[in-house]
C-alpha positions in Angstrom: 12.4 -2.8 10.6 14.7 -5.9 10.5 17.6 -4.1 12.2 15.2 -2.9 14.9 13.8 -6.4 15.4 17.3 -7.8 15.9 18.2 -5.1 18.4 15.1 -5.7 20.4 15.9 -9.4 20.6 19.4 -8.6 21.8 17.7 -6.5 24.5 15.8 -9.5 25.7 12.5 -9.2 23.9 10.8 -12.2 22.2 10.4 -10.9 18.6 8.4 -12.2 15.7 7.1 -10.6 12.5 5.3 -10.8 9.2 5.9 -9.7 5.7 4.5 -10.2 2.2 7.6 -11.8 0.7 11.2 -12.9 1.4 13.8 -10.2 1.4 17.4 -9.5 2.6 15.9 -8.3 5.8 13.9 -11.4 6.5 16.9 -13.6 5.8 18.8 -11.7 8.5 16.0 -12.2 10.9 15.9 -15.9 10.3 19.7 -16.1 10.9 19.1 -14.4 14.2 16.4 -17.0 15.1 13.5 -14.5 14.6 10.4 -16.1 13.0 8.8 -14.3 10.0 5.3 -15.3 8.9 4.5 -14.8 5.2 0.9 -16.0 5.5 -0.1 -12.7 7.4 -1.7 -14.8 10.1 -3.7 -12.5 12.3 -3.9 -14.9 15.3 -0.2 -14.6 16.0 -0.8 -11.0 16.9 -2.8 -12.1 20.0 0.4 -13.3 21.7 2.2 -10.0 21.3 2.4 -7.4 24.1 3.4 -4.6 21.6 3.0 -4.3 17.8 5.4 -2.2 15.7 4.5 -1.2 12.2 6.3 0.7 9.4 5.0 3.8 7.6 4.2 1.5 4.6 1.3 0.0 6.6 -2.0 1.7 6.0 -4.9 1.9 8.5 -6.9 -0.4 6.3 -4.3 -3.2 6.6 -6.1 -6.2 8.0 -3.3 -7.1 10.5 -3.2 -3.5 11.7 -7.0 -3.5 12.1 -6.9 -6.8 14.0 -4.3 -5.4 16.4 -6.2 -2.2 17.0 -9.5 -4.2 17.5 -7.7 -6.3 20.2 -6.4 -3.2 21.9 -2.7 -4.0 21.4 -0.1 -1.4 22.2 0.8 0.1 18.8 4.1 1.7 18.1 5.5 3.1 14.8 9.0 2.1 13.6 10.1 5.6 14.4 8.9 5.3 18.0 10.7 2.0 18.5 13.9 3.5 17.1 13.5 6.5 19.5 13.1 4.1 22.5 16.2 2.1 21.5 18.2 5.3 21.0 17.5 6.4 24.6 19.7 3.6 25.9 22.9 5.1 24.5 25.2 7.8 25.7 25.7 9.5 22.4 23.3 9.2 19.4 24.6 10.2 16.0 21.7 10.5 13.6 22.1 11.2 9.9 19.2 12.7 8.0 18.9 14.2 4.5 17.2 13.6 1.2 20.3 11.9 -0.3 23.5 10.3 1.0 22.3 9.5 4.6 22.8 5.7 4.3 26.4 5.9 3.0 27.3 8.8 5.4 25.9 6.8 8.4 27.9 3.7 7.4 31.1 5.8 7.0 30.7 7.3 10.5 30.3 3.8 11.9 33.4 2.6 10.0 35.5 5.5 11.3 34.4 4.8 14.9 35.4 1.2 14.6 38.9 2.1 13.4 39.1 4.5 16.4 38.8 1.5 18.7 35.1 2.0 19.6 32.4 -0.5 19.3 29.4 1.5 18.1 25.9 0.2 17.6 24.6 0.7 14.1 21.1 1.0 12.6 21.2 1.4 8.8 18.8 1.7 5.9 20.9 -0.5 3.7 23.2 -3.5 3.9 27.0 -3.0 4.4 29.1 -4.8 1.8 31.6 -5.6 4.6 29.3 -8.1 6.3 25.9 -7.9 4.5 24.2 -6.5 7.5 22.1 -3.4 8.2 22.9 -3.4 11.9 25.6 -4.0 14.5 24.9 -4.5 18.1 27.9 -3.0 19.9 28.5 -1.0 23.1 26.2 1.5 24.8 28.5 4.6 24.2 27.7 5.3 20.5 24.5 4.7 18.5 24.9 5.6 14.9 21.6 5.6 13.0 20.1 6.7 9.8 17.2 9.1 10.4 14.4 8.9 8.0 12.1 12.0 7.6 9.1 10.1 6.2 6.1 10.5 8.5 8.4 12.5 10.7 10.0 9.4 12.0 13.3 11.2 12.7 11.5 13.5 15.3 11.5 10.5 17.7 15.2 11.1 18.0 17.1 13.6 20.2 20.7 13.1 19.0 23.9 14.2 20.4 25.0 15.0 16.8 22.3 15.6 14.2 23.6 15.5 10.6 21.6 16.9 7.6 23.3 16.1 4.3 20.8 18.0 2.1 17.1 18.8 1.7 15.2 18.4 -1.6 11.6 17.9 -2.4 10.8 14.3 -1.3 8.0 12.4 0.4 5.5 15.1 -0.6 2.8 12.4 -0.4 3.2 13.0 3.3 4.6 16.5 3.7 2.3 18.0 1.0 4.6 21.0 0.6 8.3 21.6 0.5 7.9 24.2 3.2 6.4 21.6 5.6 9.3 19.3 4.8 11.8 22.0 5.6 10.0 22.8 8.9 10.4 19.1 10.0 14.1 19.2 9.3 14.4 22.4 11.3 12.7 20.7 14.2 15.0 17.7 13.9 18.0 20.1 14.1 16.5 21.9 17.1 16.3 18.5 18.9 20.0 17.8 18.3 22.7 19.0 20.8 25.1 19.6 17.9 24.2 20.1 14.3 26.3 19.5 11.1 24.3 20.6 8.1 26.8 22.0 5.6 30.3 21.3 4.4 31.4 24.7 5.7 35.0 25.4 4.5 35.6 21.8 3.4 35.8 20.8 -0.3 37.3 18.1 -2.5 39.9 18.8 -5.1 41.7 16.7 -7.7 38.9 14.2 -8.1 39.6 11.3 -10.4 38.9 7.6 -10.8 41.7 5.0 -10.7 42.0 2.1 -13.1 39.4 0.2 -11.0 36.9 3.1 -11.1 37.5 3.9 -7.4 37.2 7.6 -6.4 40.4 9.4 -5.4 40.5 13.1 -4.2 42.2 15.5 -1.8 40.2 16.7 1.1 40.7 20.4 1.9 39.7 22.6 4.7 40.1 26.1 3.3 43.4 26.2 1.6 44.9 23.4 3.7 45.0 19.9 2.4 43.8 17.7 5.2 44.4 14.3 3.6 44.5 12.5 0.2 41.9 9.7 0.0 41.6 6.7 -2.2 38.2 5.1 -1.6 36.9 1.7 -2.5 33.7 3.3 -3.8 33.0 5.2 -7.0 30.5 7.9 -7.1 31.7 11.5 -6.8 28.9 12.4 -4.4 30.9 10.2 -1.9 33.4 13.1 -1.6 30.6 15.1 0.0 29.6 12.1 2.2 33.2 11.8 3.4 33.2 15.5 4.4 30.1 15.0 6.6 31.6 11.9 8.1 34.9 13.7 8.7 33.2 16.6 10.5 31.4 14.2 12.8 34.7 12.4 13.6 36.5 15.6 14.4 33.7 16.7 16.8 34.2 13.3 18.5 37.9 14.0 18.8 39.1 11.4 16.3 42.5 11.9 14.7 43.0 12.2 10.9 44.9 8.9 10.7 42.0 6.9 12.1 39.5 8.9 9.9 41.6 8.2 6.8 41.9 4.4 7.7 38.2 4.2 8.3 37.2 5.9 5.1 39.7 4.1 2.9 38.6 0.7 4.3 34.9 1.4 3.7 33.6 -1.0 1.1 30.2 0.7 0.6 26.6 -0.2 1.0 24.6 -2.6 -1.2 23.0 -1.0 -4.2 24.9 2.3 -3.8 26.6 2.3 -7.3 27.5 -1.4 -6.6 29.4 -3.1 -9.4 27.8 -6.6 -9.7 28.8 -9.7 -11.6 26.7 -11.0 -14.5 27.2 -14.0 -16.8 25.8 -11.9 -19.6 27.6 -8.5 -19.4 30.9 -7.4 -18.0 29.7 -4.0 -16.8 26.6 -4.0 -14.6 25.9 -1.6 -11.8 23.0 -1.5 -9.3 22.1 1.7 -7.6 19.3 2.5 -5.1 18.8 5.9 -6.7 15.0 6.7 -7.0 15.0 10.5 -6.8 15.9 12.4 -10.0 18.9 14.1 -8.3 20.3 10.7 -7.2 19.7 9.2 -10.6 21.4 12.1 -12.3 24.5 11.6 -10.1 24.6 7.9 -10.8 24.4 8.6 -14.6 27.1 11.2 -14.5 29.4 8.8 -12.6 28.6 5.9 -15.0 29.5 8.1 -18.0 32.8 9.1 -16.5 33.8 5.6 -15.2 32.7 3.7 -18.2 33.7 6.2 -20.8 33.6 4.7 -24.3 30.6 2.5 -23.6 27.0 3.1 -24.5 25.0 3.7 -21.3 21.8 1.7 -20.9 19.8 2.7 -17.8 17.0 0.5 -16.5 14.8 2.4 -14.0 12.1 1.0 -11.8 10.1 3.9 -10.3 9.5 3.7 -6.6 5.9 4.8 -5.8 3.4 6.3 -8.1 3.1 9.6 -6.3 6.9 10.4 -6.5 6.7 9.8 -10.3 3.9 12.2 -10.7 5.2 15.0 -8.4 8.7 15.0 -9.9 7.7 14.1 -13.5 9.5 17.0 -15.1 12.7 16.2 -13.2 12.6 12.5 -14.2 12.1 13.4 -17.8 15.1 15.8 -17.8 17.3 13.2 -16.2 16.7 10.6 -18.9 16.8 13.0 -21.8 20.5 12.5 -22.7 20.9 8.8 -21.8 21.8 6.6 -24.8 19.1 4.1 -24.0 16.6 4.6 -21.1 14.6 1.6 -20.3 11.7 1.5 -17.7 10.4 -1.4 -15.7 7.0 -1.5 -14.1 6.6 0.6 -10.9 7.4 -0.8 -7.5 4.2 0.2 -5.9 5.4 -0.2 -2.3 2.6 1.4 -0.1 0.6 2.9 -3.0 -1.8 2.1 -5.9 -1.9 3.5 -9.4 -4.6 6.1 -8.5 -2.0 7.7 -6.2 0.1 9.1 -9.1 1.7 8.0 -12.4 2.9 4.6 -13.7 6.2 3.7 -15.2 4.5 3.3 -18.5 3.2 6.8 -18.4 6.6 8.1 -17.4 8.1 6.3 -20.4 5.6 8.0 -22.8 6.7 11.4 -21.4 10.4 10.6 -21.7 9.8 9.5 -25.4 9.0 13.1 -26.1 12.7 14.1 -25.5 14.4 10.7 -26.1 13.0 8.4 -28.8 15.0 5.5 -27.4 12.9 5.2 -24.3 11.2 1.8 -23.9 8.8 0.3 -21.3 8.8 -3.3 -20.0 6.0 -4.9 -18.0 7.8 -8.1 -17.0 11.4 -9.2 -16.6 11.4 -11.9 -19.3 10.7 -9.3 -22.1 13.3 -7.0 -20.5 15.8 -9.8 -20.3 15.3 -10.8 -23.9 15.8 -7.2 -25.0 19.0 -6.8 -22.9 20.4 -9.9 -24.5 20.3 -8.2 -27.9 22.9 -5.9 -26.5 25.4 -8.6 -25.6 27.7 -8.0 -28.5 27.7 -4.3 -28.1 30.0 -2.3 -25.8 27.5 -1.3 -23.2 27.3 -0.5 -19.5 24.1 -1.4 -17.8 23.0 0.8 -14.9 20.0 -0.4 -12.9 18.5 2.3 -10.8 15.5 2.3 -8.3 14.6 1.4 -4.8 12.2 -1.5 -5.8 12.5 -5.2 -6.2 14.2 -5.3 -9.6 17.6 -6.4 -8.1 15.9 -9.3 -6.3 14.4 -10.3 -9.7 17.8 -10.1 -11.3 19.2 -12.4 -8.7 16.3 -14.8 -8.9 16.7 -15.0 -12.7 20.5 -15.4 -12.3 21.1 -12.3 -14.4 23.4 -11.1 -11.6 25.3 -13.0 -9.0 
């Protein structure tokens, strides 16, 4: 939402907004001179010609009701994104259950090294500049395409990328079959589709002394290039392959692709190594689906070999926890010490599924070390008992725990 607001302002619109609390996005808006109201003042809606709302907003939301009552033109976030995308010659939209944020940012980085000035819309914040957007030229628009509420069906891209499809957002799709049908429609709306790694694969994967991922990119039996990334997780080899294929379709040479990928610093909270005055190994990862969490755990065990792994997971939405319960339990079964923090409810209430505390009780059946924490102070006190141990802390989840860590000066 924040990236879209900034793009609209650059297009000449007068933009304002509201939110429940301060966030990285609202800070960017303030830096761009866009006012954000935290009092949820309904009267400000009266001056708006159009009202844009995210999928997290429910029909019972009082600002939503007020806007409807006063006959305001209402557009979803996905509809606004679609209108913005129409202004560009070539739209590159990256969809998928996992990896779409990093892959989108990689494609943007490569285009930049190719001498283009692409416009970017991202679902995370690039470590290069701390932004989730870049307002560039009108030739290329590189955007992350979210499937929730079929938002990505507002796009008709030149290149549509699908990194993978797993059961996700079933609170909306209801069934996996419905979810797959939506992805098929997204692909049918794309002029060109890249949805598998074809004959490409990565060999000789290893981590250097700094934990950075190194590997050789192969097409069939031919080694295309050797890569030494600034990022860590092994899943990024697959993300690189998708970004490479997009670049080749656009006619970009291997040298520019290599420079772009090797200069890419990553996206905030994608296996991001952060500083802490209390521990020397702390990683924050946005992983909130069992598959993503599993990959983060595997990477942590390899990179921080010899350390005890303490995971701290904040579930994101009650419905996801309930629907994917068995997968969540399996993921944490072999972790040295799995800790759970109260659910980030986002757009839901407890009646919509299962709480973090209930998840903890289920994990305890297979891992007696599982523990639940209702507030950060008790979690913080417990973590301090680990200070003299050789541990690696891995915070996973898409909620507000990293913001709490910052606020409490646990990380910097």
